[in-house]
C-alpha positions in Angstrom: -14.3 -41.9 -34.2 -12.1 -43.7 -32.3 -9.3 -42.8 -35.0 -10.2 -39.1 -34.2 -10.2 -39.8 -30.4 -6.6 -40.7 -31.0 -5.7 -37.9 -33.2 -7.4 -35.3 -30.6 -5.8 -36.9 -27.8 -2.2 -36.9 -29.3 -2.2 -33.3 -30.3 -3.3 -32.7 -26.6 -0.6 -34.6 -25.8 2.2 -32.8 -28.2 1.3 -29.2 -27.3 1.1 -30.5 -23.6 4.6 -31.5 -24.0 5.9 -28.2 -25.3 4.2 -26.2 -22.7 6.2 -28.5 -20.4 9.3 -28.1 -21.9 8.5 -24.7 -21.5 7.8 -24.4 -18.4 10.6 -26.5 -17.4 13.2 -24.0 -19.3 11.5 -21.2 -17.7 12.6 -22.7 -14.4 15.9 -23.3 -15.9 16.2 -20.0 -16.8 15.0 -18.3 -13.7 18.0 -20.1 -12.1 20.5 -18.4 -14.4 19.8 -20.5 -18.0 18.6 -17.0 -19.6 19.5 -18.7 -23.1 17.4 -22.0 -22.6 15.6 -22.9 -25.5 11.6 -21.8 -25.5 12.2 -20.1 -22.5 9.4 -17.9 -21.6 11.9 -15.6 -20.9 13.4 -16.0 -24.6 10.3 -16.3 -26.4 7.6 -13.1 -27.0 4.5 -12.7 -24.9 2.5 -13.2 -27.7 4.3 -16.5 -28.1 3.9 -18.0 -24.8 0.2 -17.2 -24.7 -0.6 -18.9 -28.0 1.2 -21.8 -26.8 -1.4 -21.6 -23.5 -4.2 -21.0 -26.0 -2.9 -24.0 -28.3 -3.0 -26.1 -25.3 -6.4 -25.0 -24.3 -8.0 -25.1 -27.6 -6.8 -28.6 -28.1 -8.2 -29.7 -24.8 -11.7 -28.3 -26.4 -11.3 -30.3 -29.2 -10.7 -33.3 -27.3 -14.0 -32.7 -25.7 -16.0 -32.3 -28.4 -14.9 -35.9 -30.5 -15.2 -37.3 -27.1 -18.8 -36.3 -26.7 -19.7 -37.7 -30.4 -17.8 -41.0 -29.8 -20.1 -43.4 -28.5 -18.2 -46.1 -27.3 -14.4 -45.0 -25.6 -12.1 -47.6 -25.1 -10.7 -47.6 -21.8 -7.4 -47.0 -23.1 -7.9 -43.7 -24.4 -9.8 -42.6 -21.3 -6.6 -43.4 -18.7 -4.6 -41.6 -21.7 -7.1 -38.4 -21.3 -6.8 -38.5 -17.3 -3.4 -38.8 -17.3 -3.4 -35.7 -19.8 -5.6 -33.8 -17.9 -3.1 -34.4 -14.3 -0.4 -33.2 -16.6 -2.1 -30.0 -17.4 -3.3 -29.2 -14.1 -0.1 -29.9 -12.9 0.5 -26.3 -14.9 -2.0 -24.8 -13.5 -0.2 -22.0 -11.7 2.4 -21.4 -14.3 -0.8 -20.9 -16.6 -3.1 -19.0 -14.0 0.2 -16.6 -13.7 0.9 -16.0 -17.5 -2.0 -15.2 -19.0 -5.8 -13.4 -17.9 -7.8 -16.4 -17.8 -10.9 -14.4 -17.0 -10.7 -12.3 -20.1 -10.0 -15.3 -21.8 -13.3 -16.9 -21.1 -15.2 -13.7 -21.2 -14.6 -14.2 -25.1 -13.8 -17.4 -25.7 -17.5 -18.3 -23.6 -16.7 -22.2 -23.0 -19.3 -24.4 -21.8 -19.3 -24.1 -17.8 -18.4 -28.1 -17.8 -14.9 -27.0 -19.4 -12.9 -26.9 -16.5 -9.6 -26.3 -17.9 -10.3 -22.6 -19.0 -10.9 -21.7 -14.9 -7.6 -23.2 -14.0 -6.5 -21.6 -10.6 -2.9 -22.0 -9.0 -3.4 -24.2 -5.9 -3.7 -22.3 -2.6 -0.1 -20.9 -1.6 -0.2 -21.7 2.3 1.0 -18.0 2.4 -2.8 -17.4 1.1 -4.3 -18.9 4.2 -3.4 -15.3 5.8 -4.8 -13.4 3.1 -7.4 -12.4 6.1 -4.8 -11.2 8.4 -2.9 -8.9 5.3 -6.3 -7.6 4.7 -7.1 -6.5 8.0 -3.4 -5.1 8.6 -3.8 -3.1 5.3 -6.9 -1.4 6.6 -5.4 -0.6 9.7 -2.4 1.0 7.6 -4.8 2.6 5.3 -7.0 4.3 8.3 -3.8 6.1 9.6 -2.7 7.3 6.5 -6.5 8.5 5.6 -6.1 10.4 9.1 -2.8 11.7 8.1 -3.6 13.0 5.0 -6.8 14.8 6.7 -4.4 16.4 9.8 -1.8 17.7 6.9 -4.8 19.1 5.0 -6.3 21.0 7.8 -2.5 22.6 8.7 -1.8 23.2 5.0 -5.4 25.0 4.6 -5.4 27.0 7.8 -3.2 29.8 6.1 -5.8 29.6 2.7 -4.8 27.8 -0.4 -1.4 28.2 -2.2 0.4 26.5 -5.1 2.7 24.8 -2.6 0.3 23.8 0.0 -1.9 22.4 -2.7 0.4 20.6 -4.4 1.3 18.8 -1.0 -2.4 18.1 0.1 -3.1 17.0 -3.8 -0.2 14.3 -3.9 -0.4 12.8 -0.7 -4.5 12.4 -1.0 -3.8 10.9 -4.5 -1.5 8.5 -3.4 -3.9 7.8 -0.3 -6.6 6.8 -2.7 -4.6 4.9 -5.0 -3.7 2.4 -2.0 -7.0 2.8 -0.7 -8.5 1.6 -3.9 -7.0 -2.1 -3.7 -10.1 -2.6 -1.4 -12.6 -1.8 -3.6 -13.9 -4.4 -6.3 -12.8 -1.7 -9.1 -9.6 -0.6 -7.5 -8.4 -4.7 -7.0 -9.3 -5.2 -10.8 -7.0 -2.5 -11.7 -4.3 -3.5 -8.7 -4.6 -7.4 -10.1 -3.9 -6.3 -13.5 -1.0 -4.5 -12.9 0.3 -7.1 -10.8 -0.3 -9.6 -13.7 2.0 -7.4 -15.7 4.4 -7.7 -13.1 4.2 -11.6 -12.7 6.2 -11.5 -15.4 8.9 -10.1 -13.4 8.5 -12.9 -10.7 5.8 -11.5 -9.1 3.9 -14.5 -7.8 0.1 -14.4 -7.4 0.4 -15.4 -3.6 2.3 -12.5 -3.4 -0.2 -10.1 -4.2 -2.1 -9.4 -1.0 1.2 -8.9 0.6 2.1 -6.4 -2.1 -0.5 -4.8 -0.8 0.0 -4.9 2.1 3.5 -3.4 1.1 2.6 -0.6 -0.5 -0.1 0.6 2.1 2.8 0.4 4.9 5.2 2.4 2.3 2.5 4.5 2.2 2.1 5.4 5.8 5.9 5.5 6.4 6.0 8.4 3.6 3.5 10.0 5.0 5.0 10.0 8.5 8.3 11.0 7.5 6.4 14.0 5.6 4.3 14.7 9.1 8.1 14.8 10.8 9.3 17.3 8.2 6.4 19.6 9.1 8.6 22.0 11.5 11.0 22.4 8.7 8.4 23.5 6.4 7.1 25.5 8.6 10.5 27.6 9.3 10.4 28.1 5.6 7.1 29.9 6.0 8.5 31.7 8.5 11.5 32.6 6.8 9.5 34.2 4.0 7.1 35.3 6.1 9.7 37.4 7.5 11.1 38.5 4.2 7.8 39.6 2.8 7.3 41.7 6.1 10.4 43.6 5.5 9.1 44.4 2.2 5.9 45.6 3.6 4.0 42.7 1.8 1.2 42.4 4.9 -1.5 40.7 3.9 1.4 37.2 2.1 3.3 37.7 5.5 0.4 37.5 7.3 -0.6 34.3 5.2 3.3 32.7 6.1 3.2 33.2 9.5 -0.5 31.7 9.9 0.5 28.9 7.9 3.9 28.3 9.8 2.1 28.3 13.2 -0.6 25.9 12.2 2.5 23.6 10.5 3.9 23.8 13.8 2.0 25.3 16.5 5.5 24.9 18.5 7.4 27.6 16.3 7.6 30.0 18.6 9.4 32.7 16.3 6.6 32.5 14.0 4.1 33.0 16.6 6.1 36.0 17.8 6.5 37.5 14.0 2.9 37.3 13.6 2.6 39.0 17.2 5.1 42.1 15.6 3.2 42.3 12.4 -0.7 42.3 14.4 0.9 45.1 16.5 2.1 47.0 13.3 -1.7 47.1 12.2 -2.6 47.9 15.7 -4.6 45.3 16.6 -3.2 44.9 19.5 -5.1 42.0 21.5 -4.2 39.9 18.3 -0.5 41.0 19.0 -0.3 40.6 23.1 -1.8 36.6 22.4 0.7 35.9 19.8 3.4 37.2 22.5 1.8 35.0 25.1 2.0 32.1 23.2 5.8 32.6 22.4 6.5 33.5 26.2 5.2 30.3 27.1 7.7 28.8 25.3 10.7 31.0 27.1 11.4 32.8 23.6 13.0 35.7 25.4 12.0 38.6 22.3 8.3 37.8 23.1 9.1 38.9 27.1 10.5 42.2 25.8 7.5 43.3 23.3 5.4 42.1 26.2 7.3 44.3 28.6 7.1 47.2 26.0 3.1 46.8 26.0 2.8 46.9 29.6 5.1 50.0 29.9 3.2 52.0 27.2 -0.2 51.5 29.2 2.2 52.7 32.2 1.7 48.8 34.4 5.6 49.6 34.8 6.0 46.7 38.0 4.6 44.6 35.8 6.8 45.2 32.5 9.7 45.3 34.5 9.1 41.8 35.6 8.7 40.6 31.8 11.6 42.2 30.8 14.0 41.1 33.7 12.5 37.5 32.9 13.9 38.4 29.0 17.0 39.3 29.9 17.5 35.8 32.0 16.2 34.0 28.9 18.8 35.6 26.4 21.4 33.0 27.1 19.2 30.4 25.5 19.9 32.3 22.1 22.4 31.7 20.0 25.1 34.1 19.9 24.7 36.6 16.9 22.4 39.3 15.8 19.4 37.8 17.5 20.8 37.7 20.9 22.4 41.5 20.7 19.5 43.0 19.2 17.1 41.0 21.9 19.3 42.1 24.7 19.6 45.7 23.5 15.7 45.7 23.4 15.5 44.4 27.1 18.1 46.7 28.6 17.0 49.8 26.6 13.1 49.1 28.0 14.1 48.4 31.1 16.2 50.9 31.5 13.1 53.6 30.0 10.8 51.9 33.3 13.7 53.0 35.6 13.4 56.6 34.1 9.6 56.4 34.6 10.1 55.4 38.1 12.7 58.4 38.7 15.2 55.7 39.6 18.1 57.3 37.8 21.5 55.3 39.1 19.7 51.9 37.6 18.7 53.3 34.7 21.7 54.9 33.5 23.4 51.6 34.3 21.0 49.9 32.6 21.2 52.1 29.0 24.9 52.1 29.7 24.8 48.7 29.0 23.0 48.8 26.1 24.9 51.7 24.7 27.7 49.4 24.8 26.5 47.2 22.5 26.0 50.0 19.7 29.3 48.2 17.9 27.7 45.1 17.4 25.2 46.5 15.0 25.8 47.8 11.4 24.1 51.2 12.2 23.9 53.4 15.9 20.7 52.8 17.3 19.8 55.8 18.9 16.6 54.9 21.3 18.7 54.3 24.6 21.0 57.7 24.0 17.5 59.7 23.6 16.5 58.1 27.1 19.7 58.3 28.4 20.0 62.1 27.5 17.0 62.2 29.8 18.5 60.3 32.8 21.8 62.7 32.4 19.2 66.0 32.6 18.7 65.5 36.3 22.4 65.2 37.2 24.3 68.1 37.1 25.5 69.6 34.9 22.5 69.1 32.6 25.2 69.9 29.8 26.5 66.2 30.1 23.0 65.0 27.9 24.3 67.3 25.0 26.0 64.5 23.6 23.5 61.8 24.0 20.8 64.7 22.4 23.3 65.1 19.0 23.3 61.0 18.6 19.4 60.7 19.5 19.0 63.7 16.6 21.2 62.2 14.4 20.6 58.8 14.6 17.4 58.2 15.7 14.7 56.6 13.4 11.0 57.8 14.4 8.5 54.1 14.6 6.6 55.5 17.6 5.1 58.4 19.1 7.6 58.2 22.1 10.4 58.3 19.9 8.9 61.3 17.7 8.7 63.1 21.5 12.3 62.1 21.9 13.5 63.3 18.7 11.6 66.9 19.4 12.8 66.7 22.8 16.7 66.4 21.2 16.0 69.4 18.5 15.1 71.4 21.7 18.1 70.9 24.0 20.4 71.2 21.1 18.5 74.6 20.0 19.2 75.7 23.6 
């Protein structure tokens, strides 16, 4: 029996020596010696796991022989304790290299077989795991809140492919990261980390890696949140194209989503107001114009003034249009500024005509007509109004050139313009 014990101890000693050499080669290989003999970097995963399994099974054999040996010599016990110390010294490498928990489920060793439950000694950073857990929970809480806020904004305009993809992508990322706090999620992430351990991810870094993943998720969501105004611009521009093409339902959905994604998108509020006015929802249109006007958006003042003019609130309309003219300087030079300035001058001239302030009306309308050359077409509304002003002067025939332009170029979009066109026909026939 003593002979069998010595033989088992020798086999145990040999495989421990092989393991120690492999571990030594591993450390040297990680420092640049990539061709070290028996290094885990050159051994296959099956070979490396087989070596560790041989060590554990050889310790099983020693224990079996020890249990049936009546009188164990002291030198044999001392040798065994020394060998066990050597095995414990490799606990970190073994615990990181193989899934001991899965092996125990298969082998089902005795409870006293401590070598099947080797654990890496606690690293000093592990003492702060409670802090990493708290920080991870805080970051995930912020991430979930952002996902909810973003989802609400995207869904307000109705579901579509782009909005659904954005919501699903962020939700999946959050759920995957949040899963690290649940038992099943921890098992899954620990399996992934165990695979990454082959590339140098130490076990004591796992908790910190979870924190880093949560932080990266939050940063990605914050970046997405910061990009919402740009995404709102995309929907606003697409809605404008659809509005021009006559796709009013799709245009309304795009404008509503744009203002939901970015409540400060004044252009989207204004375009939504134009759409509402086009379908005769005047109260909704006025509300959208007011929101845009609160941001000092000059075109919104023009349409608010025009709505007031149509209800004969002339002083209120004039005040709104004059404020809009002051704000045109805030618009970038180009078509938008020219169109807005023209509309404001034309509508303010219209008010002065209604107030019978013909000198002021003529001056304003002439200023509007001076912008004709900035358009690819001739806007005729100011010419129609100027013709009516000139009829109040003598001789009234001076109005005929303006009536000719009015009749030739006017595109009828409102009841007032239809009346002007009829007047132009009458004057020219006379």
